[in-house]
Backbone of each chain as ProteinMPNN parsed JSONL, in Angstrom:
{"seq_chain_A": "MTFLHVLMASLVVSMFLCLYRVMAGPTPADRTVSVDILGVLMVGFCAVLTAMTGRDVYMIVGVSWSLLSFVATLALAKHLEGRSFDD", "coords_chain_A": {"N_chain_A": [[8.391, -18.544, 20.534], [9.25, -15.259, 20.132], [9.579, -11.654, 20.087], [9.67, -10.849, 17.327], [8.362, -12.737, 15.957], [5.495, -12.439, 16.856], [5.466, -10.013, 15.544], [5.29, -10.873, 12.974], [3.419, -12.593, 12.852], [1.062, -10.708, 12.882], [1.668, -9.271, 10.615], [0.995, -11.432, 8.697], [-1.696, -11.695, 9.268], [-2.799, -9.167, 8.394], [-2.019, -9.538, 5.936], [-3.749, -11.497, 5.087], [-6.048, -10.061, 5.455], [-6.09, -8.254, 3.033], [-6.238, -10.345, 1.277], [-8.747, -11.388, 1.792], [-9.862, -8.961, 0.731], [-9.492, -9.048, -2.053], [-10.354, -11.112, -2.926], [-13.061, -10.721, -2.269], [-13.891, -8.124, -3.51], [-16.166, -5.73, -4.765], [-15.714, -4.402, -7.156], [-13.318, -3.797, -10.269], [-11.103, -2.159, -9.357], [-10.862, -2.248, -6.53], [-9.909, -4.638, -6.06], [-7.293, -4.245, -7.614], [-6.163, -2.145, -5.7], [-5.952, -3.764, -3.846], [-3.911, -5.714, -4.042], [-1.935, -4.106, -4.564], [-1.419, -3.272, -2.106], [-0.881, -5.355, -0.987], [1.663, -5.904, -1.84], [3.253, -3.879, -0.726], [2.998, -4.484, 1.855], [4.399, -6.778, 1.806], [7.092, -6.002, 1.72], [7.688, -4.753, 3.902], [7.401, -7.284, 5.535], [9.735, -8.31, 4.548], [11.51, -6.823, 5.857], [11.336, -7.125, 8.4], [11.873, -10.103, 8.674], [14.349, -9.419, 7.658], [15.405, -8.556, 10.148], [15.221, -10.418, 11.855], [16.842, -12.665, 10.756], [19.176, -11.474, 10.318], [20.395, -11.327, 7.675], [21.402, -9.874, 4.656], [20.048, -10.773, 2.447], [17.319, -10.618, 2.273], [16.547, -8.241, 2.251], [17.34, -6.963, -0.274], [15.556, -8.612, -1.727], [13.216, -7.139, -0.711], [13.785, -4.63, -1.812], [13.662, -4.854, -4.571], [11.187, -5.973, -4.765], [9.651, -3.748, -3.969], [9.74, -1.969, -6.227], [8.934, -3.663, -8.543], [6.175, -4.06, -7.612], [5.296, -1.385, -7.956], [5.429, -1.078, -10.817], [3.969, -3.104, -11.663], [1.102, -2.244, -10.547], [1.263, 0.395, -11.676], [0.585, -0.562, -14.345], [-1.605, -2.094, -14.127], [-3.589, -0.068, -13.251], [-3.579, 1.524, -15.506], [-4.873, -0.379, -17.371], [-7.161, -0.582, -16.275], [-8.01, 1.957, -16.608], [-8.77, 1.825, -19.116], [-6.945, 2.407, -21.234], [-3.984, 1.945, -23.679], [-1.214, 0.097, -23.394], [1.066, 1.858, -24.041], [0.633, 4.527, -24.499]], "CA_chain_A": [[7.921, -17.128, 20.372], [9.706, -14.175, 20.638], [8.729, -10.424, 19.77], [9.546, -10.671, 15.97], [7.182, -13.81, 15.473], [4.275, -11.793, 16.918], [5.497, -8.891, 14.357], [5.217, -11.603, 11.838], [2.049, -13.03, 12.815], [0.408, -9.68, 12.751], [1.607, -9.041, 9.218], [0.334, -12.536, 8.167], [-3.087, -11.462, 9.441], [-2.964, -7.947, 7.641], [-2.063, -9.908, 4.383], [-5.108, -12.231, 4.746], [-7.558, -9.36, 5.406], [-5.918, -7.883, 1.812], [-6.627, -11.605, 0.513], [-10.165, -11.315, 1.438], [-10.35, -7.887, -0.578], [-9.211, -9.619, -3.303], [-11.413, -12.068, -3.449], [-14.791, -10.29, -2.487], [-13.867, -6.858, -3.762], [-16.923, -5.667, -5.842], [-14.953, -3.581, -8.554], [-11.644, -4.449, -10.45], [-10.468, -1.235, -8.579], [-10.732, -2.709, -5.068], [-8.534, -5.586, -6.324], [-5.92, -3.674, -7.7], [-5.824, -1.781, -4.629], [-5.561, -4.913, -2.596], [-2.761, -6.277, -4.839], [-0.92, -3.19, -4.3], [-1.278, -2.975, -0.728], [-0.174, -6.467, -0.389], [3.063, -5.645, -2.219], [3.978, -2.96, 0.282], [3.149, -5.159, 3.072], [5.538, -7.777, 1.571], [8.46, -5.328, 1.938], [7.453, -4.895, 5.543], [7.502, -8.585, 5.958], [10.959, -8.745, 4.364], [12.217, -5.932, 6.891], [11.299, -8.385, 9.841], [12.96, -11.195, 7.801], [15.785, -9.006, 7.985], [15.812, -8.045, 11.515], [15.26, -12.004, 12.563], [17.99, -13.741, 10.717], [20.477, -10.726, 10.255], [21.02, -11.609, 6.272], [20.956, -8.873, 3.727], [19.448, -11.135, 1.199], [15.831, -10.444, 2.202], [16.474, -6.778, 2.09], [17.38, -6.943, -1.635], [14.35, -8.743, -1.946], [12.548, -6.063, -0.615], [13.905, -3.611, -3.035], [13.091, -5.581, -5.868], [9.663, -6.304, -4.598], [8.772, -2.682, -4.281], [9.777, -1.533, -7.504], [8.216, -4.638, -9.53], [4.918, -3.839, -7.419], [4.872, -0.41, -8.454], [5.41, -1.057, -11.968], [2.707, -3.95, -11.933], [0.416, -1.266, -10.18], [0.681, 0.99, -12.87], [0.152, -1.28, -15.44], [-3.066, -2.488, -13.814], [-4.129, 1.221, -13.225], [-3.576, 1.807, -16.723], [-5.326, -1.199, -17.92], [-8.446, -0.101, -15.653], [-8.726, 3.185, -17.015], [-9.209, 1.619, -20.689], [-5.933, 2.851, -22.249], [-3.47, 0.695, -24.015], [0.456, 0.148, -22.42], [1.979, 2.653, -24.927], [0.436, 5.985, -24.92]], "C_chain_A": [[8.583, -16.006, 20.893], [8.994, -12.865, 20.007], [8.707, -10.32, 18.205], [8.613, -11.823, 15.472], [5.985, -13.084, 15.79], [4.177, -10.522, 15.507], [4.85, -9.613, 12.777], [3.919, -12.269, 11.648], [0.873, -11.967, 12.649], [0.276, -9.27, 11.377], [1.078, -10.137, 8.44], [-1.372, -12.33, 8.082], [-3.562, -10.422, 8.533], [-2.832, -8.528, 6.028], [-3.283, -10.786, 4.275], [-6.357, -11.345, 4.721], [-7.289, -8.596, 3.74], [-6.382, -9.188, 1.039], [-8.118, -11.481, 0.527], [-10.789, -10.119, 0.417], [-10.371, -8.071, -1.569], [-10.201, -10.255, -3.815], [-12.971, -11.502, -3.483], [-14.823, -8.866, -2.827], [-14.869, -6.823, -4.869], [-16.535, -5.064, -7.12], [-13.601, -4.174, -8.73], [-10.947, -3.247, -9.721], [-9.891, -1.7, -7.009], [-9.836, -3.889, -5.054], [-7.363, -5.207, -6.695], [-5.349, -2.75, -6.552], [-5.417, -2.357, -3.375], [-4.203, -5.499, -3.129], [-1.699, -5.344, -4.563], [-0.538, -2.838, -2.726], [-0.369, -4.178, -0.072], [1.543, -6.422, -0.948], [4.009, -5.016, -1.307], [4.08, -3.853, 1.711], [3.976, -6.447, 3.126], [6.808, -7.368, 1.787], [8.343, -5.235, 3.326], [7.818, -6.28, 6.068], [9.0, -9.024, 5.495], [11.74, -8.099, 4.952], [12.299, -6.884, 8.032], [12.093, -9.455, 9.551], [14.421, -10.738, 8.537], [16.504, -9.076, 9.355], [16.03, -9.602, 12.475], [16.283, -12.944, 12.241], [19.191, -13.142, 10.31], [21.161, -11.104, 8.809], [20.524, -10.505, 5.637], [20.249, -9.185, 2.774], [17.938, -10.563, 1.168], [15.725, -8.798, 2.162], [16.392, -6.444, 0.597], [15.986, -7.53, -2.199], [13.036, -8.025, -1.927], [12.333, -5.257, -1.645], [13.092, -3.601, -3.988], [11.763, -5.718, -5.797], [9.066, -5.058, -4.834], [8.586, -1.989, -5.684], [9.052, -2.341, -8.23], [6.705, -4.191, -9.108], [4.353, -2.522, -8.078], [4.781, -0.284, -10.064], [4.275, -1.848, -12.408], [1.171, -3.008, -11.664], [-0.275, -0.415, -11.287], [0.052, 0.649, -13.891], [-1.293, -1.636, -15.297], [-3.88, -1.265, -13.703], [-4.496, 1.653, -14.486], [-4.733, 0.968, -17.67], [-6.989, -0.989, -17.613], [-8.947, 0.869, -16.3], [-9.161, 3.118, -18.605], [-8.313, 1.945, -21.566], [-4.862, 1.519, -22.53], [-1.972, 0.948, -23.213], [1.286, 1.263, -22.937], [1.72, 4.06, -25.194], [0.26, 6.557, -23.27]], "O_chain_A": [[8.496, -15.775, 22.099], [7.903, -13.004, 19.453], [7.748, -9.714, 17.726], [8.114, -11.621, 14.365], [5.234, -13.064, 14.815], [3.225, -10.246, 14.778], [4.221, -9.091, 11.857], [3.397, -12.483, 10.554], [-0.23, -12.378, 12.289], [-0.805, -8.96, 10.875], [0.632, -9.776, 7.351], [-2.115, -12.676, 7.164], [-4.598, -10.616, 7.897], [-3.447, -8.029, 5.086], [-3.848, -10.732, 3.182], [-7.423, -11.65, 4.186], [-8.344, -8.347, 3.158], [-7.003, -8.928, 0.009], [-8.748, -11.462, -0.53], [-11.74, -10.191, -0.361], [-11.144, -7.452, -2.299], [-10.803, -10.058, -4.87], [-13.826, -11.71, -4.344], [-15.831, -8.279, -2.435], [-14.736, -7.583, -5.828], [-17.179, -5.344, -8.131], [-12.909, -4.779, -7.912], [-9.812, -3.633, -9.441], [-8.775, -1.51, -6.526], [-9.078, -4.1, -4.107], [-6.361, -5.728, -6.206], [-4.129, -2.606, -6.47], [-4.876, -1.915, -2.362], [-3.387, -5.716, -2.233], [-0.571, -5.78, -4.33], [0.464, -2.246, -2.327], [0.449, -4.146, 0.847], [2.457, -6.957, -0.32], [5.168, -5.367, -1.084], [5.053, -3.869, 2.465], [4.223, -7.076, 4.155], [7.678, -8.202, 2.036], [9.216, -5.869, 3.918], [8.552, -6.351, 7.054], [9.481, -10.03, 6.016], [12.9, -8.493, 4.831], [13.362, -7.32, 8.474], [13.056, -9.685, 10.282], [15.179, -11.227, 9.375], [17.638, -9.453, 9.651], [16.757, -9.8, 13.448], [16.666, -13.831, 13.003], [20.165, -13.816, 9.976], [22.388, -11.185, 8.757], [19.395, -10.086, 5.895], [19.715, -8.305, 2.098], [17.445, -10.111, 0.134], [14.617, -8.28, 2.021], [15.482, -5.717, 0.197], [15.376, -6.911, -3.071], [12.084, -8.139, -2.699], [11.294, -5.064, -2.277], [12.178, -2.839, -4.305], [11.124, -5.573, -6.839], [8.149, -4.955, -5.65], [7.527, -1.561, -6.144], [8.206, -1.66, -8.811], [5.935, -3.942, -10.036], [3.251, -2.469, -8.626], [4.069, 0.6, -10.541], [3.601, -1.473, -13.367], [0.251, -3.078, -12.478], [-1.429, -0.346, -11.71], [-0.874, 1.285, -14.395], [-2.093, -1.498, -16.222], [-5.03, -1.421, -14.112], [-5.614, 2.134, -14.667], [-5.381, 1.542, -18.546], [-7.879, -1.169, -18.444], [-10.132, 0.874, -16.634], [-9.72, 4.023, -19.225], [-8.646, 1.856, -22.748], [-4.84, 0.456, -21.908], [-1.755, 1.943, -22.522], [2.237, 1.614, -22.239], [2.41, 4.733, -25.96], [0.067, 7.753, -23.048]]}, "seq_chain_B": "MTEWTFGTVAAAVVMAAGALFNLLGCIGLVRLPDVYNRVQASTKCVTLGTLLLLTGVIILFGFGSMGVKALVCLWFVAMTSPTAAHAIGRAAHRSGIRLWEKSVCDEYAKDREGAVEAPAGSPPAEEVAR", "coords_chain_B": {"N_chain_B": [[17.989, -10.4, 18.198], [18.201, -10.463, 20.877], [19.24, -9.881, 23.405], [18.496, -7.074, 25.656], [19.161, -4.0, 24.836], [19.465, -0.437, 24.535], [19.502, 0.362, 22.148], [17.9, -2.184, 20.661], [15.65, -1.903, 22.095], [14.648, 0.568, 21.332], [14.43, 0.035, 18.427], [12.657, -2.114, 18.61], [10.44, -0.92, 19.788], [9.701, 0.952, 17.429], [9.246, -0.633, 15.577], [7.057, -2.346, 16.44], [5.166, -0.67, 16.237], [4.763, -0.041, 13.543], [3.999, -2.178, 12.544], [1.548, -2.235, 13.8], [0.289, -0.015, 12.558], [0.109, -1.166, 9.925], [-1.51, -3.218, 10.389], [-4.043, -1.845, 11.221], [-4.302, -0.268, 8.822], [-5.103, -2.471, 6.953], [-7.518, -3.443, 8.223], [-9.024, -1.126, 7.751], [-9.092, -1.339, 5.074], [-10.732, -3.393, 4.537], [-13.154, -2.607, 5.953], [-14.152, -0.51, 5.06], [-16.434, 1.761, 2.891], [-16.076, 2.036, 0.277], [-14.378, 2.54, -3.059], [-12.568, 4.618, -3.143], [-12.283, 5.62, -0.442], [-11.216, 3.069, 0.868], [-8.672, 3.421, -0.67], [-7.452, 5.642, 0.302], [-7.331, 5.142, 3.042], [-5.971, 2.747, 3.279], [-3.497, 3.063, 1.755], [-2.155, 5.147, 3.04], [-2.008, 4.216, 5.789], [-0.664, 1.79, 5.672], [1.67, 2.592, 4.233], [3.218, 4.338, 6.016], [3.567, 2.383, 8.132], [5.092, 0.444, 6.965], [7.481, 2.054, 6.618], [8.058, 2.498, 9.121], [8.571, -0.01, 9.805], [10.936, -0.533, 8.228], [12.767, 1.547, 9.298], [13.177, 0.777, 11.754], [14.882, -1.658, 11.383], [17.162, -0.267, 10.198], [17.752, 1.246, 12.724], [18.246, -0.96, 14.039], [20.464, -2.058, 12.866], [22.395, -0.13, 12.378], [24.174, 2.252, 9.581], [24.975, -0.197, 7.921], [25.692, -2.936, 6.061], [23.392, -4.049, 5.921], [21.536, -1.633, 6.618], [21.913, 0.579, 4.797], [20.603, -0.781, 2.562], [18.197, -0.906, 3.767], [17.584, 1.748, 3.762], [17.383, 2.638, 0.974], [15.262, 1.035, 0.105], [13.248, 2.22, 1.749], [13.218, 4.808, 0.855], [12.436, 4.27, -2.169], [9.706, 3.076, -1.315], [8.525, 4.93, -0.206], [8.564, 6.744, -2.431], [7.204, 5.503, -4.436], [4.852, 4.324, -3.464], [2.592, 6.406, -3.03], [2.42, 7.334, -5.196], [1.294, 5.289, -6.69], [-1.214, 4.932, -5.859], [-2.545, 7.271, -6.172], [-2.516, 6.633, -8.887], [-4.525, 4.827, -9.343], [-6.587, 5.724, -8.047], [-7.168, 7.601, -9.468], [-7.509, 6.275, -12.186], [-9.801, 4.758, -11.359], [-11.736, 6.565, -10.918], [-12.084, 7.486, -13.558], [-12.62, 5.212, -14.962], [-15.387, 4.909, -14.21], [-16.718, 4.109, -11.839], [-18.671, 4.527, -9.0], [-19.12, 6.98, -6.672], [-19.561, 6.51, -2.905], [-22.841, 6.445, -1.733], [-23.31, 8.047, 0.535], [-21.448, 10.001, -0.043], [-20.262, 13.321, 0.14], [-19.022, 15.343, -1.867], [-17.823, 15.814, -5.02], [-14.859, 16.706, -6.592], [-13.397, 15.821, -8.706], [-15.023, 15.375, -10.576], [-16.197, 17.657, -11.282], [-13.963, 19.281, -12.249], [-13.371, 17.638, -14.589], [-15.737, 17.94, -15.949], [-15.566, 20.603, -16.922], [-13.122, 20.046, -18.244], [-12.991, 18.231, -20.249], [-15.019, 17.43, -23.086], [-17.797, 16.403, -22.829], [-20.955, 14.547, -23.635], [-23.832, 16.112, -23.748], [-25.966, 16.375, -20.648], [-25.431, 13.916, -19.077], [-23.613, 13.488, -16.242], [-20.286, 12.504, -15.651], [-19.849, 10.922, -13.708], [-21.8, 9.444, -13.551], [-22.142, 7.623, -15.852], [-21.366, 5.141, -16.6], [-22.208, 2.173, -15.861], [-21.447, 0.255, -12.852]], "CA_chain_B": [[17.154, -9.396, 19.241], [18.119, -11.406, 22.537], [19.674, -9.221, 24.701], [17.959, -5.791, 25.728], [20.073, -2.791, 25.007], [18.792, 0.628, 24.245], [19.07, 0.355, 20.387], [17.078, -2.966, 20.666], [14.228, -1.688, 22.612], [13.95, 1.515, 20.55], [13.878, -0.606, 17.397], [11.228, -2.871, 18.899], [8.98, 0.133, 19.68], [9.207, 1.456, 16.16], [8.668, -1.814, 14.645], [5.778, -2.617, 16.953], [4.291, 0.581, 15.822], [4.834, -0.096, 12.29], [3.035, -3.492, 12.511], [0.146, -1.843, 14.22], [-0.318, 0.727, 11.473], [-0.261, -2.08, 8.887], [-2.779, -3.977, 10.647], [-5.199, -0.626, 11.276], [-4.796, -0.119, 7.229], [-5.712, -3.588, 6.387], [-8.873, -3.497, 8.901], [-9.53, -0.095, 6.9], [-9.232, -1.828, 3.491], [-11.731, -4.516, 4.473], [-14.404, -2.284, 6.759], [-14.76, 1.29, 4.45], [-17.589, 1.064, 1.999], [-15.832, 2.618, -1.071], [-13.113, 2.316, -3.426], [-11.914, 5.8, -2.718], [-12.081, 5.419, 1.066], [-10.474, 2.02, 0.953], [-7.416, 3.828, -1.367], [-6.751, 6.77, 1.139], [-7.043, 4.629, 4.376], [-5.056, 1.744, 3.699], [-2.351, 3.481, 1.403], [-1.687, 6.063, 4.149], [-1.668, 3.693, 6.926], [0.497, 0.652, 5.325], [2.775, 3.224, 3.846], [3.653, 4.749, 7.119], [3.757, 1.174, 8.615], [6.014, -0.199, 6.206], [8.41, 2.847, 6.49], [8.459, 2.438, 10.3], [9.669, -1.224, 9.901], [12.123, -0.292, 7.723], [13.375, 2.458, 10.109], [13.504, -0.338, 12.7], [15.978, -2.252, 10.68], [17.91, 0.822, 10.099], [18.241, 1.461, 13.968], [19.037, -2.361, 14.818], [21.648, -2.771, 12.359], [23.038, 0.85, 11.707], [24.283, 1.925, 8.42], [26.035, -0.94, 7.215], [25.327, -3.489, 4.595], [21.472, -4.032, 5.626], [20.876, -0.416, 6.88], [21.978, 1.181, 3.673], [19.451, -1.532, 1.771], [16.838, -0.271, 4.205], [17.397, 3.114, 3.285], [17.322, 2.871, -0.431], [14.137, 0.443, 0.19], [12.515, 3.116, 2.418], [13.242, 5.938, -0.36], [11.68, 3.531, -3.147], [8.404, 2.86, -1.039], [8.128, 6.691, 0.201], [8.232, 7.631, -3.668], [6.215, 4.707, -5.363], [3.431, 3.846, -2.889], [1.509, 7.525, -3.014], [2.099, 7.547, -6.946], [0.506, 4.234, -7.329], [-2.428, 5.13, -5.271], [-2.874, 8.198, -7.172], [-3.03, 6.291, -10.233], [-5.324, 3.892, -9.038], [-7.852, 6.591, -7.837], [-7.848, 8.414, -10.957], [-8.35, 5.17, -13.015], [-11.08, 4.294, -10.97], [-13.103, 7.223, -11.346], [-12.079, 7.445, -15.071], [-13.373, 3.907, -15.674], [-16.743, 5.233, -13.979], [-16.995, 3.542, -10.544], [-19.633, 5.397, -8.579], [-18.953, 7.084, -5.203], [-20.504, 5.972, -1.796], [-23.982, 7.139, -2.021], [-23.228, 9.196, 1.229], [-20.527, 11.007, -0.421], [-20.806, 14.577, -0.225], [-18.411, 16.361, -3.095], [-16.967, 15.102, -5.976], [-14.198, 17.742, -7.007], [-12.847, 15.688, -9.575], [-16.056, 15.306, -11.671], [-16.503, 19.138, -11.619], [-13.073, 19.455, -13.234], [-13.5, 16.782, -15.615], [-16.932, 18.418, -16.901], [-14.896, 21.48, -17.505], [-11.969, 19.975, -19.175], [-13.705, 17.4, -21.4], [-16.051, 17.474, -23.937], [-18.816, 15.352, -22.672], [-21.993, 14.642, -24.234], [-24.631, 17.006, -22.554], [-26.897, 15.616, -20.162], [-25.151, 12.812, -18.179], [-22.712, 13.786, -15.36], [-19.38, 11.514, -15.872], [-19.603, 9.734, -12.665], [-22.722, 8.161, -13.659], [-22.524, 7.199, -17.354], [-21.128, 3.78, -16.879], [-22.3, 1.651, -14.568], [-20.203, -0.694, -12.325]], "C_chain_B": [[16.973, -10.226, 20.312], [18.222, -10.556, 23.373], [18.899, -7.745, 24.56], [18.661, -4.693, 25.85], [19.203, -1.467, 24.481], [18.501, 0.911, 22.887], [17.892, -0.652, 20.137], [15.479, -2.434, 21.045], [13.857, -0.398, 21.65], [13.411, 0.867, 19.161], [12.583, -1.456, 17.236], [10.045, -1.945, 19.048], [8.664, 0.51, 18.3], [8.982, 0.387, 15.25], [7.453, -2.571, 15.237], [4.785, -1.677, 16.49], [4.055, 0.374, 14.422], [3.647, -1.278, 12.1], [1.618, -3.183, 12.969], [-0.284, -1.055, 13.105], [-0.752, -0.003, 10.239], [-1.566, -2.894, 9.297], [-4.003, -3.14, 10.589], [-5.475, -0.515, 9.789], [-5.352, -1.116, 6.903], [-7.184, -3.653, 6.814], [-9.723, -2.398, 7.937], [-10.248, -0.304, 5.691], [-10.318, -2.836, 3.42], [-13.01, -3.855, 4.962], [-14.879, -1.364, 6.027], [-15.398, 0.628, 3.499], [-17.341, 1.656, 0.383], [-14.6, 2.394, -1.424], [-12.164, 3.523, -3.122], [-11.616, 5.701, -1.237], [-11.24, 4.113, 1.128], [-8.703, 2.577, 0.43], [-6.717, 4.695, 0.004], [-6.569, 6.211, 2.501], [-6.194, 3.585, 4.157], [-3.812, 2.09, 3.087], [-1.583, 4.179, 2.194], [-1.056, 4.906, 5.414], [-0.593, 2.738, 6.65], [1.754, 1.417, 4.655], [3.61, 3.303, 5.036], [4.015, 3.51, 8.164], [4.926, 0.686, 8.086], [7.716, 0.513, 6.421], [8.763, 2.695, 8.009], [9.228, 0.868, 10.419], [10.77, -1.331, 9.631], [13.131, 0.383, 8.695], [13.957, 1.652, 11.384], [14.835, -1.015, 12.483], [16.96, -1.25, 10.731], [18.712, 0.977, 11.762], [18.936, 0.076, 14.681], [20.158, -2.481, 14.172], [22.704, -1.601, 11.998], [23.27, 1.053, 10.099], [25.271, 1.262, 7.789], [25.483, -1.525, 5.935], [23.838, -3.733, 4.588], [21.018, -2.547, 5.805], [20.887, 0.297, 5.742], [20.683, 0.637, 2.807], [17.978, -0.959, 2.328], [16.458, 0.792, 3.923], [16.847, 3.316, 2.231], [15.64, 2.02, -0.509], [13.071, 1.554, 0.568], [12.232, 4.381, 1.42], [12.309, 5.508, -1.245], [10.343, 3.519, -2.503], [7.992, 4.258, -0.948], [7.727, 7.014, -1.218], [7.096, 7.007, -4.287], [5.015, 4.709, -4.906], [2.221, 4.931, -3.248], [1.159, 7.565, -4.78], [1.107, 6.615, -7.127], [-0.992, 4.147, -6.886], [-3.291, 5.909, -6.051], [-3.322, 7.917, -8.514], [-4.308, 5.476, -10.121], [-6.709, 4.345, -8.929], [-8.205, 7.352, -9.314], [-8.312, 7.296, -11.991], [-9.707, 4.655, -12.549], [-12.202, 5.292, -11.101], [-12.94, 7.613, -12.792], [-12.896, 6.137, -15.499], [-14.763, 3.89, -15.048], [-17.182, 4.487, -12.905], [-17.503, 4.718, -9.807], [-18.995, 5.776, -7.027], [-19.643, 6.271, -4.157], [-21.623, 7.005, -2.144], [-23.913, 8.418, -0.782], [-22.232, 10.308, 0.841], [-20.972, 12.447, -0.859], [-20.436, 15.67, -1.324], [-17.542, 15.293, -3.679], [-16.092, 16.197, -6.999], [-13.864, 17.329, -8.492], [-13.674, 15.778, -11.021], [-16.146, 16.397, -12.003], [-15.168, 19.593, -12.598], [-13.02, 18.918, -14.335], [-14.719, 17.724, -16.702], [-16.024, 19.945, -17.502], [-13.869, 21.285, -18.627], [-12.297, 19.025, -20.313], [-15.026, 17.683, -21.927], [-17.087, 16.285, -23.987], [-19.835, 15.599, -23.131], [-22.837, 15.571, -23.071], [-25.622, 16.034, -22.05], [-26.543, 14.469, -18.964], [-23.932, 13.106, -17.552], [-21.463, 12.582, -15.443], [-19.48, 10.543, -15.033], [-20.563, 8.659, -12.774], [-22.99, 7.588, -14.921], [-22.246, 5.827, -17.537], [-21.553, 3.278, -15.885], [-21.557, 0.421, -14.358], [-20.641, -2.239, -12.703]], "O_chain_B": [[15.888, -10.671, 20.685], [17.305, -10.385, 24.175], [18.709, -7.288, 23.433], [18.858, -4.298, 26.999], [18.121, -1.747, 23.965], [17.523, 1.536, 22.478], [16.923, -0.23, 19.506], [14.449, -2.579, 20.386], [12.708, -0.381, 21.208], [12.261, 1.056, 18.762], [11.784, -1.55, 16.304], [8.929, -2.131, 18.562], [7.496, 0.437, 17.918], [8.507, 0.619, 14.139], [6.877, -3.395, 14.527], [3.6, -1.998, 16.392], [2.913, 0.686, 14.086], [2.565, -1.104, 11.541], [0.646, -3.814, 12.554], [-1.347, -1.43, 12.609], [-1.725, 0.347, 9.572], [-2.495, -3.128, 8.524], [-4.983, -3.58, 9.988], [-6.632, -0.625, 9.384], [-6.434, -0.837, 6.386], [-8.05, -3.879, 5.968], [-10.821, -2.665, 7.45], [-11.323, 0.128, 5.275], [-10.805, -3.128, 2.328], [-14.046, -4.359, 4.528], [-16.089, -1.178, 6.155], [-15.241, -0.547, 3.166], [-18.205, 1.704, -0.493], [-13.717, 2.109, -0.616], [-10.984, 3.289, -2.861], [-10.416, 5.721, -0.963], [-10.199, 4.424, 1.706], [-7.701, 2.202, 1.038], [-5.663, 4.384, 0.559], [-5.69, 6.727, 3.19], [-5.447, 3.467, 5.128], [-2.836, 1.583, 3.641], [-0.37, 3.973, 2.182], [0.11, 4.845, 5.805], [0.416, 2.816, 7.351], [2.817, 0.802, 4.569], [4.57, 2.549, 5.193], [4.821, 3.79, 9.051], [5.848, 0.501, 8.881], [8.78, -0.107, 6.409], [9.978, 2.781, 8.187], [10.278, 0.675, 11.032], [11.63, -1.928, 10.278], [14.226, -0.144, 8.897], [15.046, 1.902, 11.9], [15.758, -0.941, 13.294], [17.807, -1.534, 11.578], [19.921, 0.855, 11.958], [19.818, 0.025, 15.538], [21.051, -3.041, 14.807], [23.747, -1.904, 11.42], [22.734, 0.269, 9.316], [26.23, 1.782, 7.218], [24.971, -0.905, 5.003], [23.132, -3.666, 3.582], [20.068, -2.21, 5.098], [19.786, 0.789, 5.491], [19.834, 1.43, 2.399], [16.98, -0.666, 1.671], [15.267, 1.065, 3.78], [15.868, 4.061, 2.196], [14.841, 2.544, -1.284], [12.129, 1.789, -0.188], [11.101, 4.844, 1.271], [11.278, 6.178, -1.299], [9.554, 4.078, -3.264], [7.085, 4.672, -1.67], [6.623, 7.539, -1.363], [6.124, 7.664, -4.659], [4.067, 5.013, -5.63], [1.122, 4.556, -3.655], [0.104, 7.745, -5.388], [0.061, 6.964, -7.674], [-1.828, 3.433, -7.44], [-4.379, 5.574, -6.519], [-4.14, 8.549, -9.182], [-5.125, 5.614, -11.032], [-7.711, 3.805, -9.396], [-9.246, 7.536, -9.945], [-9.39, 7.407, -12.574], [-10.566, 4.202, -13.306], [-13.368, 4.981, -11.342], [-13.942, 8.184, -13.222], [-13.767, 6.185, -16.367], [-15.421, 2.88, -15.296], [-18.342, 4.121, -13.094], [-16.929, 5.804, -9.899], [-18.458, 4.915, -6.33], [-20.324, 5.324, -4.549], [-21.445, 8.099, -2.679], [-24.347, 9.545, -1.023], [-22.247, 11.408, 1.393], [-21.715, 12.76, -1.789], [-21.163, 16.604, -1.664], [-16.876, 14.37, -3.209], [-16.583, 16.51, -8.083], [-13.965, 18.141, -9.412], [-13.256, 16.094, -12.135], [-16.212, 16.496, -13.229], [-15.386, 20.22, -13.634], [-12.613, 19.619, -15.261], [-14.552, 18.051, -17.877], [-16.012, 20.121, -18.721], [-13.712, 22.003, -19.615], [-11.698, 19.214, -21.371], [-15.973, 18.11, -21.267], [-17.209, 15.45, -24.883], [-20.079, 16.8, -23.241], [-22.56, 15.691, -21.877], [-26.076, 15.098, -22.708], [-27.341, 14.218, -18.061], [-22.976, 13.001, -18.321], [-21.97, 11.484, -15.213], [-19.268, 9.379, -15.374], [-20.467, 7.493, -12.39], [-24.084, 7.048, -15.09], [-22.757, 5.237, -18.489], [-21.337, 3.875, -14.83], [-21.117, -0.32, -15.237], [-19.895, -3.178, -12.425]]}, "name": "protein", "num_of_chains": 2, "seq": "MTFLHVLMASLVVSMFLCLYRVMAGPTPADRTVSVDILGVLMVGFCAVLTAMTGRDVYMIVGVSWSLLSFVATLALAKHLEGRSFDDMTEWTFGTVAAAVVMAAGALFNLLGCIGLVRLPDVYNRVQASTKCVTLGTLLLLTGVIILFGFGSMGVKALVCLWFVAMTSPTAAHAIGRAAHRSGIRLWEKSVCDEYAKDREGAVEAPAGSPPAEEVAR"}
């Protein structure tokens, strides 16, 4: 039970709070916000994994996860606005 | 992180602050009453927390194979996360989600009344029920 395990536990608690908002959010915008925040939290979790293991594979996962989360959030926001994906 | 030198202590302090910001942002995401309040609380706190965690990785490893990737990831998160939050807030307002009933000001509705030829009689924030 080192210091980085405590950081990982607090990040997992944060992710479960986000998942509660995904399940209980009254509007679709709440769920979209929660999925976006979950992606950013996952990037931080990859940073803690990099500090724990000392391997750079997790940092590559974090970079690609941040970009994919951004594209997915923009697509969901555009769908929420009622437009199609090509205008 | 087994031996405690100056660099590891500095990285530990920065990463602990980042995890604390993440946790407070997610508590705000659960506790606040409105979509717009949730967007502003969670996005600002979680973006700053993730930037602090990536800064801790840079302090811990220097600008080597991992530090440069952490710097690239920090740049991406700092650029994309506020943009995504802005897109979500704009889409939520345009899809007709109402504000909290104790909100005092809706500037974007005033701007859209001037810009969009809305049908007379109904303000745009209340024309679609959620």
